[in-house]
A tleap script that builds the chain and sets N, CA, C and O, in Angstrom:
source leaprc.protein.ff14SB
mol = sequence {
  NMET PRO VAL CYS ALA ARG CYS THR GLY ILE
  TYR ALA GLY ALA ALA ILE ALA ALA LEU ALA
  LEU PRO VAL VAL ALA ARG LEU LYS ALA SER
  ARG LEU ARG SER PRO ALA LYS ARG GLY THR
  PHE HIE TRP ALA ARG MET LEU LEU ILE VAL
  SER ILE VAL PRO ALA ALA ALA THR LEU GLY
  TYR GLU TRP THR THR GLY HIE THR PRO ALA
  ASN TRP ILE ARG ALA VAL SER GLY LEU PRO
  ILE GLY ALA VAL VAL ALA TRP ILE VAL ARG
  SER ALA ALA PRO GLY ALA ALA GLU GLY MET
  CARG
}
set mol.1.N position { 57.664 65.827 57.314 }
set mol.1.CA position { 58.752 66.066 58.246 }
set mol.1.C position { 58.549 65.194 59.483 }
set mol.1.O position { 57.411 64.956 59.888 }
set mol.2.N position { 59.615 64.726 60.077 }
set mol.2.CA position { 59.475 63.856 61.241 }
set mol.2.C position { 59.126 64.603 62.527 }
set mol.2.O position { 58.754 63.963 63.510 }
set mol.3.N position { 59.231 65.927 62.556 }
set mol.3.CA position { 58.878 66.705 63.747 }
set mol.3.C position { 57.942 67.835 63.334 }
set mol.3.O position { 57.830 68.168 62.155 }
set mol.4.N position { 57.271 68.419 64.328 }
set mol.4.CA position { 56.337 69.506 64.032 }
set mol.4.C position { 57.099 70.770 63.622 }
set mol.4.O position { 58.318 70.854 63.775 }
set mol.5.N position { 56.366 71.733 63.106 }
set mol.5.CA position { 56.984 72.976 62.628 }
set mol.5.C position { 57.639 73.744 63.767 }
set mol.5.O position { 58.710 74.323 63.587 }
set mol.6.N position { 57.008 73.755 64.934 }
set mol.6.CA position { 57.573 74.486 66.070 }
set mol.6.C position { 58.903 73.860 66.485 }
set mol.6.O position { 59.870 74.570 66.765 }
set mol.7.N position { 58.946 72.537 66.523 }
set mol.7.CA position { 60.201 71.848 66.872 }
set mol.7.C position { 61.271 72.082 65.813 }
set mol.7.O position { 62.452 72.212 66.136 }
set mol.8.N position { 60.860 72.136 64.557 }
set mol.8.CA position { 61.806 72.452 63.480 }
set mol.8.C position { 62.414 73.831 63.704 }
set mol.8.O position { 63.612 74.029 63.497 }
set mol.9.N position { 61.581 74.788 64.130 }
set mol.9.CA position { 62.080 76.125 64.439 }
set mol.9.C position { 63.063 76.111 65.598 }
set mol.9.O position { 64.069 76.820 65.574 }
set mol.10.N position { 62.773 75.307 66.611 }
set mol.10.CA position { 63.690 75.202 67.753 }
set mol.10.C position { 65.035 74.652 67.291 }
set mol.10.O position { 66.085 75.185 67.651 }
set mol.11.N position { 65.004 73.584 66.492 }
set mol.11.CA position { 66.255 72.995 65.989 }
set mol.11.C position { 67.008 73.974 65.096 }
set mol.11.O position { 68.231 74.086 65.181 }
set mol.12.N position { 66.277 74.679 64.242 }
set mol.12.CA position { 66.919 75.646 63.348 }
set mol.12.C position { 67.533 76.795 64.138 }
set mol.12.O position { 68.633 77.248 63.824 }
set mol.13.N position { 66.825 77.268 65.163 }
set mol.13.CA position { 67.375 78.338 66.005 }
set mol.13.C position { 68.645 77.905 66.708 }
set mol.13.O position { 69.601 78.675 66.806 }
set mol.14.N position { 68.658 76.673 67.197 }
set mol.14.CA position { 69.862 76.158 67.856 }
set mol.14.C position { 71.009 76.024 66.866 }
set mol.14.O position { 72.153 76.339 67.193 }
set mol.15.N position { 70.709 75.558 65.658 }
set mol.15.CA position { 71.760 75.398 64.648 }
set mol.15.C position { 72.327 76.751 64.223 }
set mol.15.O position { 73.540 76.904 64.080 }
set mol.16.N position { 71.460 77.715 64.024 }
set mol.16.CA position { 71.916 79.060 63.638 }
set mol.16.C position { 72.780 79.661 64.740 }
set mol.16.O position { 73.836 80.231 64.470 }
set mol.17.N position { 72.322 79.529 65.986 }
set mol.17.CA position { 73.098 80.074 67.106 }
set mol.17.C position { 74.423 79.345 67.260 }
set mol.17.O position { 75.446 79.972 67.539 }
set mol.18.N position { 74.418 78.024 67.081 }
set mol.18.CA position { 75.666 77.259 67.208 }
set mol.18.C position { 76.695 77.690 66.166 }
set mol.18.O position { 77.896 77.684 66.433 }
set mol.19.N position { 76.222 78.062 64.985 }
set mol.19.CA position { 77.141 78.534 63.955 }
set mol.19.C position { 77.600 79.968 64.203 }
set mol.19.O position { 78.731 80.329 63.877 }
set mol.20.N position { 76.723 80.779 64.777 }
set mol.20.CA position { 77.045 82.195 64.982 }
set mol.20.C position { 77.837 82.447 66.264 }
set mol.20.O position { 78.642 83.377 66.308 }
set mol.21.N position { 77.631 81.651 67.295 }
set mol.21.CA position { 78.262 81.927 68.589 }
set mol.21.C position { 79.783 81.935 68.580 }
set mol.21.O position { 80.367 82.803 69.229 }
set mol.22.N position { 80.462 81.029 67.889 }
set mol.22.CA position { 81.930 81.118 67.870 }
set mol.22.C position { 82.429 82.424 67.251 }
set mol.22.O position { 83.424 82.990 67.704 }
set mol.23.N position { 81.744 82.891 66.229 }
set mol.23.CA position { 82.134 84.150 65.591 }
set mol.23.C position { 81.912 85.310 66.551 }
set mol.23.O position { 82.771 86.179 66.702 }
set mol.24.N position { 80.745 85.315 67.199 }
set mol.24.CA position { 80.421 86.376 68.147 }
set mol.24.C position { 81.375 86.323 69.332 }
set mol.24.O position { 81.790 87.366 69.837 }
set mol.25.N position { 81.728 85.122 69.782 }
set mol.25.CA position { 82.637 84.981 70.926 }
set mol.25.C position { 84.007 85.570 70.618 }
set mol.25.O position { 84.651 86.154 71.490 }
set mol.26.N position { 84.438 85.417 69.400 }
set mol.26.CA position { 85.739 85.982 69.027 }
set mol.26.C position { 85.679 87.499 68.950 }
set mol.26.O position { 86.644 88.182 69.292 }
set mol.27.N position { 84.542 88.025 68.501 }
set mol.27.CA position { 84.408 89.469 68.376 }
set mol.27.C position { 84.246 90.160 69.733 }
set mol.27.O position { 84.812 91.227 69.972 }
set mol.28.N position { 83.469 89.535 70.610 }
set mol.28.CA position { 83.188 90.153 71.905 }
set mol.28.C position { 83.350 89.121 73.016 }
set mol.28.O position { 82.368 88.724 73.643 }
set mol.29.N position { 84.553 88.696 73.258 }
set mol.29.CA position { 84.826 87.647 74.239 }
set mol.29.C position { 84.381 88.046 75.640 }
set mol.29.O position { 83.952 87.185 76.408 }
set mol.30.N position { 84.467 89.290 75.986 }
set mol.30.CA position { 84.120 89.705 77.346 }
set mol.30.C position { 82.608 89.705 77.592 }
set mol.30.O position { 82.185 89.676 78.748 }
set mol.31.N position { 81.804 89.736 76.567 }
set mol.31.CA position { 80.353 89.801 76.742 }
set mol.31.C position { 79.726 88.423 76.928 }
set mol.31.O position { 78.682 88.317 77.572 }
set mol.32.N position { 80.331 87.363 76.385 }
set mol.32.CA position { 79.803 86.006 76.552 }
set mol.32.C position { 80.450 85.390 77.779 }
set mol.32.O position { 81.509 84.767 77.698 }
set mol.33.N position { 79.800 85.574 78.908 }
set mol.33.CA position { 80.359 85.100 80.164 }
set mol.33.C position { 79.838 83.715 80.501 }
set mol.33.O position { 78.799 83.282 80.004 }
set mol.34.N position { 80.571 83.042 81.342 }
set mol.34.CA position { 80.129 81.748 81.837 }
set mol.34.C position { 78.976 81.957 82.809 }
set mol.34.O position { 79.009 82.903 83.597 }
set mol.35.N position { 77.933 81.082 82.774 }
set mol.35.CA position { 76.831 81.225 83.711 }
set mol.35.C position { 77.256 81.092 85.164 }
set mol.35.O position { 76.475 81.424 86.056 }
set mol.36.N position { 78.468 80.618 85.435 }
set mol.36.CA position { 78.925 80.502 86.806 }
set mol.36.C position { 79.168 81.866 87.449 }
set mol.36.O position { 79.225 81.970 88.675 }
set mol.37.N position { 79.309 82.897 86.646 }
set mol.37.CA position { 79.536 84.230 87.195 }
set mol.37.C position { 78.265 84.756 87.833 }
set mol.37.O position { 77.162 84.412 87.407 }
set mol.38.N position { 78.413 85.571 88.834 }
set mol.38.CA position { 77.295 86.088 89.605 }
set mol.38.C position { 76.312 86.870 88.734 }
set mol.38.O position { 76.712 87.742 87.962 }
set mol.39.N position { 75.032 86.553 88.862 }
set mol.39.CA position { 73.988 87.273 88.162 }
set mol.39.C position { 73.660 86.741 86.780 }
set mol.39.O position { 72.616 87.082 86.224 }
set mol.40.N position { 74.525 85.915 86.212 }
set mol.40.CA position { 74.292 85.433 84.860 }
set mol.40.C position { 73.199 84.371 84.830 }
set mol.40.O position { 72.461 84.270 83.850 }
set mol.41.N position { 73.088 83.571 85.902 }
set mol.41.CA position { 72.013 82.573 85.960 }
set mol.41.C position { 70.662 83.250 85.865 }
set mol.41.O position { 69.791 82.802 85.119 }
set mol.42.N position { 70.481 84.321 86.610 }
set mol.42.CA position { 69.215 85.045 86.591 }
set mol.42.C position { 68.954 85.612 85.200 }
set mol.42.O position { 67.834 85.526 84.696 }
set mol.43.N position { 69.965 86.184 84.583 }
set mol.43.CA position { 69.814 86.780 83.261 }
set mol.43.C position { 69.469 85.711 82.230 }
set mol.43.O position { 68.598 85.924 81.387 }
set mol.44.N position { 70.142 84.566 82.289 }
set mol.44.CA position { 69.885 83.481 81.345 }
set mol.44.C position { 68.469 82.928 81.541 }
set mol.44.O position { 67.780 82.625 80.567 }
set mol.45.N position { 68.043 82.798 82.783 }
set mol.45.CA position { 66.697 82.310 83.067 }
set mol.45.C position { 65.642 83.264 82.515 }
set mol.45.O position { 64.659 82.830 81.915 }
set mol.46.N position { 65.845 84.548 82.718 }
set mol.46.CA position { 64.889 85.532 82.209 }
set mol.46.C position { 64.867 85.532 80.676 }
set mol.46.O position { 63.799 85.641 80.074 }
set mol.47.N position { 66.014 85.413 80.055 }
set mol.47.CA position { 66.084 85.359 78.600 }
set mol.47.C position { 65.359 84.119 78.069 }
set mol.47.O position { 64.677 84.190 77.047 }
set mol.48.N position { 65.502 83.002 78.750 }
set mol.48.CA position { 64.815 81.781 78.342 }
set mol.48.C position { 63.305 81.930 78.473 }
set mol.48.O position { 62.560 81.493 77.595 }
set mol.49.N position { 62.851 82.537 79.547 }
set mol.49.CA position { 61.410 82.762 79.727 }
set mol.49.C position { 60.870 83.652 78.623 }
set mol.49.O position { 59.805 83.377 78.071 }
set mol.50.N position { 61.591 84.716 78.295 }
set mol.50.CA position { 61.154 85.620 77.230 }
set mol.50.C position { 61.140 84.891 75.878 }
set mol.50.O position { 60.265 85.145 75.050 }
set mol.51.N position { 62.098 83.995 75.653 }
set mol.51.CA position { 62.156 83.286 74.368 }
set mol.51.C position { 61.000 82.308 74.196 }
set mol.51.O position { 60.660 81.944 73.070 }
set mol.52.N position { 60.404 81.886 75.285 }
set mol.52.CA position { 59.295 80.935 75.224 }
set mol.52.C position { 57.975 81.621 74.883 }
set mol.52.O position { 57.037 80.961 74.436 }
set mol.53.N position { 57.888 82.924 75.085 }
set mol.53.CA position { 56.629 83.655 74.889 }
set mol.53.C position { 56.021 83.462 73.492 }
set mol.53.O position { 54.827 83.173 73.414 }
set mol.54.N position { 56.767 83.603 72.382 }
set mol.54.CA position { 56.125 83.415 71.073 }
set mol.54.C position { 55.534 82.016 70.877 }
set mol.54.O position { 54.431 81.879 70.350 }
set mol.55.N position { 56.255 80.987 71.295 }
set mol.55.CA position { 55.743 79.621 71.156 }
set mol.55.C position { 54.529 79.406 72.053 }
set mol.55.O position { 53.565 78.756 71.651 }
set mol.56.N position { 54.575 79.945 73.249 }
set mol.56.CA position { 53.434 79.821 74.154 }
set mol.56.C position { 52.213 80.560 73.601 }
set mol.56.O position { 51.081 80.108 73.772 }
set mol.57.N position { 52.443 81.684 72.945 }
set mol.57.CA position { 51.340 82.436 72.357 }
set mol.57.C position { 50.682 81.647 71.231 }
set mol.57.O position { 49.455 81.596 71.147 }
set mol.58.N position { 51.482 81.030 70.365 }
set mol.58.CA position { 50.877 80.245 69.282 }
set mol.58.C position { 50.171 79.012 69.832 }
set mol.58.O position { 49.122 78.617 69.325 }
set mol.59.N position { 50.740 78.408 70.860 }
set mol.59.CA position { 50.106 77.248 71.481 }
set mol.59.C position { 48.785 77.651 72.143 }
set mol.59.O position { 47.783 76.948 72.012 }
set mol.60.N position { 48.787 78.770 72.844 }
set mol.60.CA position { 47.552 79.270 73.447 }
set mol.60.C position { 46.495 79.574 72.404 }
set mol.60.O position { 45.313 79.296 72.608 }
set mol.61.N position { 46.918 80.141 71.288 }
set mol.61.CA position { 45.998 80.424 70.182 }
set mol.61.C position { 45.387 79.128 69.652 }
set mol.61.O position { 44.183 79.050 69.410 }
set mol.62.N position { 46.234 78.111 69.476 }
set mol.62.CA position { 45.747 76.821 68.978 }
set mol.62.C position { 44.728 76.208 69.927 }
set mol.62.O position { 43.685 75.716 69.498 }
set mol.63.N position { 45.036 76.242 71.217 }
set mol.63.CA position { 44.161 75.610 72.198 }
set mol.63.C position { 42.848 76.350 72.389 }
set mol.63.O position { 41.816 75.726 72.634 }
set mol.64.N position { 42.875 77.671 72.279 }
set mol.64.CA position { 41.650 78.435 72.535 }
set mol.64.C position { 40.745 78.546 71.318 }
set mol.64.O position { 39.526 78.639 71.462 }
set mol.65.N position { 41.327 78.537 70.115 }
set mol.65.CA position { 40.503 78.697 68.923 }
set mol.65.C position { 40.265 77.394 68.175 }
set mol.65.O position { 39.317 77.292 67.396 }
set mol.66.N position { 41.097 76.417 68.398 }
set mol.66.CA position { 40.997 75.168 67.654 }
set mol.66.C position { 41.557 75.273 66.244 }
set mol.66.O position { 41.440 74.334 65.455 }
set mol.67.N position { 42.159 76.399 65.925 }
set mol.67.CA position { 42.746 76.635 64.600 }
set mol.67.C position { 44.263 76.595 64.726 }
set mol.67.O position { 44.830 77.201 65.634 }
set mol.68.N position { 44.913 75.888 63.822 }
set mol.68.CA position { 46.376 75.805 63.833 }
set mol.68.C position { 46.949 76.883 62.925 }
set mol.68.O position { 46.573 76.962 61.755 }
set mol.69.N position { 47.863 77.724 63.446 }
set mol.69.CA position { 48.498 78.729 62.585 }
set mol.69.C position { 49.321 78.056 61.481 }
set mol.69.O position { 49.593 76.857 61.539 }
set mol.70.N position { 49.701 78.824 60.505 }
set mol.70.CA position { 50.530 78.302 59.415 }
set mol.70.C position { 51.838 77.748 59.981 }
set mol.70.O position { 52.336 78.214 61.006 }
set mol.71.N position { 52.373 76.760 59.301 }
set mol.71.CA position { 53.604 76.126 59.784 }
set mol.71.C position { 54.764 77.102 59.879 }
set mol.71.O position { 55.591 76.978 60.782 }
set mol.72.N position { 54.849 78.061 58.983 }
set mol.72.CA position { 55.960 79.017 59.065 }
set mol.72.C position { 55.841 79.868 60.329 }
set mol.72.O position { 56.859 80.243 60.911 }
set mol.73.N position { 54.623 80.180 60.764 }
set mol.73.CA position { 54.441 80.944 62.006 }
set mol.73.C position { 54.874 80.109 63.196 }
set mol.73.O position { 55.544 80.606 64.100 }
set mol.74.N position { 54.496 78.859 63.197 }
set mol.74.CA position { 54.889 77.971 64.295 }
set mol.74.C position { 56.405 77.778 64.319 }
set mol.74.O position { 57.005 77.732 65.394 }
set mol.75.N position { 57.030 77.664 63.143 }
set mol.75.CA position { 58.483 77.495 63.081 }
set mol.75.C position { 59.206 78.742 63.579 }
set mol.75.O position { 60.178 78.643 64.328 }
set mol.76.N position { 58.738 79.903 63.169 }
set mol.76.CA position { 59.371 81.158 63.604 }
set mol.76.C position { 59.210 81.338 65.115 }
set mol.76.O position { 60.093 81.893 65.769 }
set mol.77.N position { 58.090 80.872 65.671 }
set mol.77.CA position { 57.892 81.016 67.115 }
set mol.77.C position { 58.859 80.133 67.914 }
set mol.77.O position { 59.113 80.412 69.086 }
set mol.78.N position { 59.391 79.094 67.311 }
set mol.78.CA position { 60.345 78.228 67.994 }
set mol.78.C position { 61.796 78.668 67.881 }
set mol.78.O position { 62.633 78.236 68.673 }
set mol.79.N position { 62.109 79.520 66.912 }
set mol.79.CA position { 63.500 79.959 66.703 }
set mol.79.C position { 64.157 80.545 67.955 }
set mol.79.O position { 65.285 80.167 68.272 }
set mol.80.N position { 63.490 81.462 68.683 }
set mol.80.CA position { 64.159 82.052 69.854 }
set mol.80.C position { 64.524 81.033 70.931 }
set mol.80.O position { 65.562 81.162 71.579 }
set mol.81.N position { 63.684 80.029 71.124 }
set mol.81.CA position { 63.981 79.018 72.149 }
set mol.81.C position { 65.275 78.293 71.802 }
set mol.81.O position { 66.154 78.149 72.652 }
set mol.82.N position { 65.395 77.843 70.573 }
set mol.82.CA position { 66.605 77.134 70.160 }
set mol.82.C position { 67.842 77.986 70.271 }
set mol.82.O position { 68.888 77.515 70.717 }
set mol.83.N position { 67.733 79.245 69.869 }
set mol.83.CA position { 68.892 80.138 69.921 }
set mol.83.C position { 69.323 80.393 71.364 }
set mol.83.O position { 70.517 80.369 71.665 }
set mol.84.N position { 68.380 80.634 72.245 }
set mol.84.CA position { 68.723 80.923 73.649 }
set mol.84.C position { 69.304 79.692 74.330 }
set mol.84.O position { 70.283 79.797 75.068 }
set mol.85.N position { 68.717 78.540 74.092 }
set mol.85.CA position { 69.256 77.318 74.708 }
set mol.85.C position { 70.660 77.036 74.203 }
set mol.85.O position { 71.529 76.643 74.981 }
set mol.86.N position { 70.895 77.231 72.911 }
set mol.86.CA position { 72.250 77.034 72.372 }
set mol.86.C position { 73.227 78.008 73.011 }
set mol.86.O position { 74.359 77.635 73.317 }
set mol.87.N position { 72.801 79.262 73.220 }
set mol.87.CA position { 73.674 80.245 73.864 }
set mol.87.C position { 73.982 79.829 75.298 }
set mol.87.O position { 75.126 79.939 75.738 }
set mol.88.N position { 72.972 79.351 76.037 }
set mol.88.CA position { 73.180 78.940 77.425 }
set mol.88.C position { 74.148 77.759 77.487 }
set mol.88.O position { 75.065 77.745 78.309 }
set mol.89.N position { 73.944 76.780 76.624 }
set mol.89.CA position { 74.831 75.607 76.606 }
set mol.89.C position { 76.251 76.020 76.244 }
set mol.89.O position { 77.208 75.572 76.875 }
set mol.90.N position { 76.394 76.865 75.238 }
set mol.90.CA position { 77.734 77.307 74.825 }
set mol.90.C position { 78.398 78.150 75.902 }
set mol.90.O position { 79.607 78.051 76.112 }
set mol.91.N position { 77.620 78.975 76.583 }
set mol.91.CA position { 78.191 79.813 77.638 }
set mol.91.C position { 78.634 78.989 78.838 }
set mol.91.O position { 79.548 79.385 79.561 }
set mol.92.N position { 77.999 77.860 79.051 }
set mol.92.CA position { 78.355 77.003 80.188 }
set mol.92.C position { 79.585 76.146 79.903 }
set mol.92.O position { 80.167 75.569 80.822 }
set mol.93.N position { 79.981 76.060 78.636 }
set mol.93.CA position { 81.125 75.229 78.270 }
set mol.93.C position { 82.418 75.843 78.786 }
set mol.93.O position { 82.561 77.065 78.789 }
set mol.94.N position { 83.356 75.018 79.221 }
set mol.94.CA position { 84.651 75.551 79.670 }
set mol.94.C position { 85.337 76.313 78.535 }
set mol.94.O position { 85.358 75.856 77.392 }
set mol.95.N position { 85.881 77.446 78.857 }
set mol.95.CA position { 86.587 78.247 77.866 }
set mol.95.C position { 85.666 78.939 76.871 }
set mol.95.O position { 86.105 79.312 75.783 }
set mol.96.N position { 84.401 79.115 77.225 }
set mol.96.CA position { 83.438 79.710 76.295 }
set mol.96.C position { 83.796 81.143 75.932 }
set mol.96.O position { 83.535 81.579 74.811 }
set mol.97.N position { 84.385 81.875 76.858 }
set mol.97.CA position { 84.707 83.277 76.589 }
set mol.97.C position { 85.808 83.417 75.553 }
set mol.97.O position { 85.905 84.446 74.884 }
set mol.98.N position { 86.629 82.401 75.416 }
set mol.98.CA position { 87.726 82.477 74.442 }
set mol.98.C position { 87.297 82.081 73.048 }
set mol.98.O position { 88.069 82.251 72.105 }
set mol.99.N position { 86.102 81.561 72.882 }
set mol.99.CA position { 85.661 81.104 71.570 }
set mol.99.C position { 85.989 79.647 71.363 }
set mol.99.O position { 86.418 78.964 72.293 }
set mol.100.N position { 85.793 79.166 70.157 }
set mol.100.CA position { 86.041 77.769 69.854 }
set mol.100.C position { 87.527 77.456 69.925 }
set mol.100.O position { 88.369 78.247 69.500 }
set mol.101.N position { 87.823 76.308 70.461 }
set mol.101.CA position { 89.233 75.905 70.554 }
set mol.101.C position { 89.556 74.903 69.512 }
set mol.101.O position { 90.695 74.443 69.430 }
savepdb mol mol.pdb
quit
C-alpha cells in the first residue's frame, strides 16, 4: 500500500463519512449545523481531540514498546479522525444543513 495503515483508516473514515453525511443531513437537517453558529466551533474542536485519542494511543504504544500493533488496529484507530474531519468540512460548506444540492 502506498500509505500506512493508520492513514488508510483516516482516508476510509473520511470516505465513509462523506457517503453517510448527505443521508444523515436529509434525515436530521437541524442537527448538522454550520460551524459558524455559536458554540459549534468548541464542540467540533472537542470532537476532533477525542477522535485523535485512539491513534495517539497506538502511536504512544509503538514509541514506548518498540512493537508495532497489527495493521488492522492501526487502521481502526484512524477511522474516527477521518470521519470527524469529513463532518467538520461538510458542516462548514454553504447549505450544509439542507443536505447535498
